[in-house]
N, C-alpha and C positions, 0 to 999 in steps of 0.2 A: 735106496734113495733116503735123503733126510731133509727135512723141512728146519730152516733156522730162521731167528731175526736177530739183528745185531744194532748198535746204536753207535752213533757219533754226535759231535758237537761242532757246529761252525762259529766262527767269530760274529759278534753281534755287528751288523750293518753290511754282510756279505752276502744276505739272504738271496737278494736279485741276481748277483753274480754267479752265486752257486747253482740257482736254477737255471740260467742262461748257458752255463757250461753243459749242464746236464741235458739241455736241450738240443745240443750240438756233439752228443756221444760220437766218438770217432768209429767208423764201420770196423777197423782192423781190431779196436778194444772188444767189440760186440762178438768177433769171431774169436778172439782169446778167451771171453767168457765161456761161450758155448764149448770150446774145444777143452776148457778146464773141468767140465761137468757141471757147470752152473746154469739153472734154469728157471724161469718164471723169476727172473731177478728184478725187484721193484724198489724203488726209494720212496719214503714218506716224509715230508718235512712239515714241521709246526714251529715257527720261529726258528731259533737257531738249534733245535733237536731234529735229529734225522733218524730214521729207522729203515734199515735195510731187511726185506724178506726176500728169501730164495730157497730154491731146491736144490739140493746138491746130491752128486753121484759120484763115490758112493756115500761120502758123508761131507760135511762142510769143512773139517780139518785137512781132509785129503784134497778137495776141491781147491781151497785157498793157498795149499802148498805147492799145487800145479800152478795155480794162476799167479802167485805172488812174484815171481821172477820173470814172468813173460815181458816183452819189451815195450809193448804199446801200454800195459799196465804199469811199469816203471814209470813211462812218461806220464801218464794220467796221474798218479800219484805226486810226481813233481809239481805238475800243473796246479794241484789244489793245496800245496802246502801253505799257501797265503789265505787259503779260505777255511780248512778244517783245523778247529783248535784243539780236538782230542777225538781219536779214534780206537785208542787203544787202552787198557788198564795200566797199572803201574808196573805190573809184569810184562807189559809190551803184547798182550794178548786183545783181539778183537773181543768187544763187550756183549757176549750173547746172552739172550734171554732163554730162561727155560719155557718150553711149550707145556700149558697146562691144560688146553682143551684143543678140540680139532673135530669139525663134523663137516662132511661134504656129502652125505648120502641122506636119503629118507625125504619125507615130506617137509614142507615148510612149517615151522611152529606157527600154531594159531593163538588167537586171543594175545590180551596186554602182557608183558613181561613185568613181574613182580618179585620182590623178594621177600 
């Protein structure tokens, strides 16, 4: 399993529409996402910037290679062409971030956080 985060940008003025469409995600798309090996998939938007976190089995590249050609995903991609301004880099690849920190075990940190 691989944890990964990628970025996309939407057109200014489409924020409410982007949110509305995601509030109505299609059940068949959810099924395809799961069948592709994608779990715990979440999107976070601030203005026109959107980040997607997911857990991928066996890894993000394999899961997206399986997911990309699926029928509901293809329709979903077309549905968002008028909203998403950029989802890939110049090489046509999703814009992934490098994970530099992760913790999910142990006691909560105590005291104030300082640098």
